[in-house]
C-alpha positions as CSV (number, residue, x, y, z in Angstrom):
1,X,1.6,17.6,-14.5
2,X,-0.2,19.2,-17.4
3,X,-3.9,18.2,-17.3
4,X,-3.7,17.4,-21.3
5,X,-0.7,15.2,-21.1
6,X,-0.4,11.7,-19.3
7,X,2.4,11.0,-17.2
8,X,4.6,8.4,-18.9
9,X,6.9,5.8,-17.2
10,X,9.9,4.2,-18.5
11,X,10.4,0.9,-16.8
12,X,14.2,-0.8,-17.6
13,X,15.0,-4.4,-16.7
14,X,16.0,-8.0,-17.6
15,X,13.4,-10.5,-18.3
16,X,12.6,-12.4,-15.3
17,X,13.2,-9.0,-13.1
18,X,9.9,-9.1,-11.8
19,X,8.8,-5.6,-13.2
20,X,5.2,-6.3,-14.0
21,X,4.8,-7.6,-10.7
22,X,6.0,-4.5,-9.0
23,X,4.2,-2.2,-11.5
24,X,1.1,-4.0,-10.3
25,X,2.0,-3.0,-6.9
26,X,2.6,0.6,-7.9
27,X,-0.6,1.0,-9.6
28,X,-2.6,-0.3,-6.9
29,X,-1.0,1.2,-4.0
30,X,0.6,4.3,-5.5
31,X,-2.0,6.1,-7.5
32,X,-5.1,8.3,-6.3
33,X,-9.0,6.7,-6.8
34,X,-9.2,9.4,-9.9
35,X,-6.1,8.4,-11.5
36,X,-6.2,6.2,-14.6
37,X,-3.5,4.0,-15.5
38,X,-2.4,1.9,-18.5
39,X,0.4,-0.2,-19.5
40,X,2.5,-0.5,-22.7
41,X,4.3,-4.0,-22.7
42,X,6.8,-4.6,-25.4
43,X,5.5,-6.9,-28.4
44,X,8.4,-9.5,-27.7
45,X,7.4,-9.7,-23.9
46,X,5.8,-13.0,-23.2
47,X,2.5,-13.1,-20.8
48,X,2.6,-13.5,-17.1
49,X,0.3,-14.1,-14.6
50,X,1.2,-10.4,-13.4
51,X,-0.7,-8.9,-16.4
52,X,-4.1,-9.6,-15.0
53,X,-3.6,-7.1,-12.6
54,X,-2.5,-4.9,-15.2
55,X,-5.8,-5.0,-17.1
56,X,-5.6,-5.5,-20.4
57,X,-1.8,-4.2,-21.5
58,X,-1.6,-2.7,-25.0
59,X,1.7,-3.7,-26.9
60,X,4.1,-1.8,-28.6
61,X,6.4,-2.7,-31.3
62,X,9.9,-2.1,-33.1
63,X,9.4,-1.0,-36.7
64,X,11.7,-1.9,-39.6
65,X,13.9,1.2,-39.1
66,X,14.1,0.8,-35.0
67,X,11.5,3.1,-34.1
68,X,8.8,2.5,-31.5
69,X,5.2,2.3,-32.8
70,X,2.6,2.7,-30.0
71,X,-0.5,5.1,-29.5
72,X,-0.7,6.4,-26.2
73,X,-3.8,4.7,-24.4
74,X,-7.1,7.2,-24.8
75,X,-8.0,8.6,-21.1
76,X,-5.1,7.4,-19.3
77,X,-3.6,9.8,-17.0
78,X,-0.4,7.4,-16.1
79,X,1.1,5.3,-18.7
80,X,3.8,2.7,-17.8
81,X,5.9,1.8,-20.8
82,X,7.6,-1.5,-20.2
83,X,10.7,-2.2,-22.6
84,X,11.8,-5.3,-24.1
85,X,13.5,-7.4,-21.5
86,X,15.9,-9.4,-24.0
87,X,17.2,-6.2,-25.9
88,X,19.8,-3.4,-25.7
89,X,17.9,-0.7,-23.3
90,X,20.2,1.9,-24.4
91,X,18.8,1.5,-27.6
92,X,15.3,1.8,-26.4
93,X,15.9,4.5,-24.1
94,X,17.2,6.3,-27.3
95,X,14.1,5.4,-29.5
96,X,11.7,6.1,-26.5
97,X,12.6,9.9,-26.4
98,X,11.8,10.1,-30.0
99,X,8.5,8.5,-29.2
100,X,7.8,10.3,-26.3
101,X,8.4,13.6,-27.7
102,X,6.0,12.8,-31.0
103,X,3.2,10.9,-28.8
104,X,2.3,14.2,-26.5
105,X,3.0,12.6,-23.3
106,X,5.0,14.1,-20.1
107,X,7.6,12.0,-18.7
108,X,7.1,10.8,-15.4
109,X,10.3,9.0,-14.5
110,X,12.6,6.2,-15.6
111,X,12.5,2.9,-13.2
112,X,14.9,0.0,-13.4
113,X,14.4,-3.2,-11.8
114,X,17.5,-5.2,-10.8
115,X,17.4,-9.2,-11.2
116,X,19.8,-9.7,-8.0
117,X,20.0,-13.2,-8.3
118,X,21.1,-13.0,-12.1
119,X,23.3,-10.2,-11.4
120,X,25.2,-11.7,-8.7
121,X,25.7,-14.9,-10.8
122,X,27.2,-13.2,-13.8
123,X,29.2,-10.2,-12.6
124,X,29.7,-9.0,-16.1
125,X,25.7,-8.0,-16.0
126,X,26.8,-4.9,-13.8
127,X,27.9,-3.2,-16.8
128,X,24.6,-3.7,-18.1
129,X,22.8,-2.5,-15.0
130,X,25.4,0.4,-15.1
131,X,24.0,1.6,-18.3
132,X,20.1,1.3,-16.7
133,X,21.0,3.3,-13.7
134,X,22.8,6.0,-15.7
135,X,19.2,6.9,-17.1
136,X,17.1,6.0,-13.9
137,X,15.5,8.1,-11.3
138,X,14.5,4.9,-9.3
139,X,16.3,1.8,-8.9
140,X,14.6,-1.1,-7.4
141,X,16.5,-4.2,-6.2
142,X,14.6,-7.2,-6.9
143,X,14.7,-11.1,-6.8
144,X,17.0,-10.9,-3.6
145,X,16.2,-14.3,-2.5
146,X,19.4,-16.2,-1.5
147,X,21.4,-13.3,-2.5
148,X,24.6,-13.2,0.0
149,X,24.7,-10.1,2.0
150,X,27.8,-9.2,1.1
151,X,26.9,-8.8,-2.2
152,X,24.0,-6.8,-1.8
153,X,26.1,-4.4,0.3
154,X,28.7,-4.0,-2.5
155,X,25.9,-3.4,-5.0
156,X,24.6,-0.6,-3.0
157,X,28.3,0.7,-2.0
158,X,29.0,0.4,-6.2
159,X,26.2,3.2,-6.8
160,X,26.7,5.3,-3.8
161,X,30.3,5.6,-4.2
162,X,29.6,7.5,-7.2
163,X,27.0,9.9,-5.8
164,X,24.6,9.0,-8.1
165,X,21.3,11.1,-7.6
166,X,19.1,8.2,-8.2
167,X,16.9,6.4,-5.5
168,X,17.7,3.0,-4.4
169,X,14.8,1.0,-3.1
170,X,14.3,-2.7,-2.0
171,X,11.6,-4.9,-3.6
172,X,10.1,-7.8,-1.0
173,X,7.7,-10.0,-2.5
174,X,6.7,-7.9,-5.6
175,X,6.1,-4.6,-3.3
176,X,8.0,-1.5,-2.4
177,X,7.9,0.2,0.9
178,X,6.3,3.6,-0.6
179,X,4.8,3.2,-3.7
180,X,3.6,6.9,-3.7
181,X,7.3,8.0,-3.5
182,X,8.2,5.8,-6.0
183,X,5.8,7.3,-8.7
184,X,6.5,11.0,-7.7
185,X,7.6,12.3,-11.1
186,X,11.0,13.8,-9.7
187,X,14.2,13.8,-11.9
188,X,16.9,11.8,-10.0
189,X,18.8,10.4,-12.8
190,X,22.3,11.8,-13.7
191,X,21.4,11.5,-17.7
192,X,20.2,14.7,-19.2
193,X,19.1,13.3,-22.4
194,X,15.1,13.8,-21.0
195,X,15.8,17.2,-19.7
196,X,14.0,20.2,-20.9
197,X,16.5,22.4,-23.6
198,X,16.1,25.3,-21.5
199,X,17.8,23.4,-18.6
200,X,20.8,22.6,-20.6
201,X,22.4,25.7,-20.8
202,X,21.5,26.3,-23.9
203,X,20.7,29.6,-25.5
204,X,17.9,31.7,-27.9
205,X,19.6,33.3,-30.8
206,X,19.9,36.8,-30.1
207,X,22.0,39.8,-30.7
208,X,23.1,42.1,-28.0
209,X,24.6,45.6,-28.9
210,X,26.6,47.3,-26.3
211,X,26.5,51.1,-26.8
212,X,30.1,51.4,-25.2
213,X,31.5,49.0,-27.8
214,X,31.7,49.0,-31.7
215,X,31.3,45.1,-32.3
216,X,28.1,43.1,-31.6
217,X,28.3,40.4,-29.0
218,X,27.1,37.2,-30.6
219,X,25.1,34.7,-28.2
220,X,25.0,30.9,-28.9
221,X,21.6,30.2,-31.0
222,X,19.0,27.7,-29.2
223,X,20.6,24.2,-29.7
224,X,24.2,24.9,-29.5
225,X,25.8,24.3,-26.2
226,X,27.3,27.3,-24.5
227,X,31.1,26.9,-23.1
228,X,31.1,24.2,-20.3
229,X,27.6,23.4,-21.4
230,X,26.3,19.8,-21.7
231,X,28.0,17.3,-24.0
232,X,26.4,14.1,-26.1
233,X,25.4,11.2,-23.2
234,X,28.5,8.7,-23.1
235,X,26.0,5.8,-23.6
236,X,24.2,7.0,-27.0
237,X,27.5,8.5,-28.4
238,X,28.5,6.6,-31.3
239,X,31.8,5.9,-33.4
240,X,31.6,7.1,-36.9
241,X,31.0,3.5,-38.2
242,X,28.1,3.4,-36.0
243,X,28.8,1.5,-33.1
244,X,28.5,2.7,-29.7
245,X,31.5,4.2,-28.0
246,X,30.4,2.7,-24.6
247,X,29.3,-0.7,-25.5
248,X,27.2,-3.1,-22.7
249,X,26.6,-6.8,-22.4
250,X,24.6,-8.7,-24.9
251,X,21.7,-10.3,-22.9
252,X,21.6,-13.0,-25.2
253,X,24.5,-14.4,-23.4
254,X,22.6,-14.7,-20.1
255,X,19.1,-15.4,-20.8
256,X,18.2,-18.4,-22.9
257,X,15.8,-18.4,-25.9
258,X,13.5,-20.9,-23.9
259,X,14.4,-20.3,-20.5
260,X,11.0,-19.3,-19.6
261,X,12.1,-15.9,-18.0
262,X,9.1,-13.3,-18.2
263,X,7.9,-10.0,-16.6
């Protein structure tokens, strides 16, 4: 990582999935003594008991034009950005990318915490988690108490069958087996949204003249995809009317307004 840029980790997941409990474990056991951690928590997230272990989390908010408003905490080497667990994760990933580019931070990794009990109860939610997994380097399986072993095996098989590069790990009592590995800033996601332009098969605008040919050879300008190059991310693509091409379930159908689900 650049000594001038803090690593920023994006935490996706549903309210009540235990993200902040897991985050407290990662900070306590996954960082070096000289590291300085800070948390940016969505304004809409209710307080929970795990917040005390995160110091004093700052809040980020949505602007009226659907942008993220937040400042990188001064002096932090590692910043943990916790999304709103009641809102569309795709919209938040899209806005986070714009914010990260403008803020001067450097992406560490993207993590999704799965509420296995809720996902087992509502099969439709798997499409919601598919979107999170698409953007994630790490997928943490949490809230597994009482969940059938058969369902857990099927969930793991669902993603292993797709040969996804992300790492799937279990959470037990709010702890992961290897916090240092989880916080390793290694890209394992299938999405290319956060990849540097030079890694996407894009070229600088130059002209090459072959002395044996009369015509100049045109090379695509930077920002244009070369043949067989990257295409728009399927979850970010929109129809001409503005709706997403690939829609996901609305969490309002699964989380009540006053059900007390936090973290």
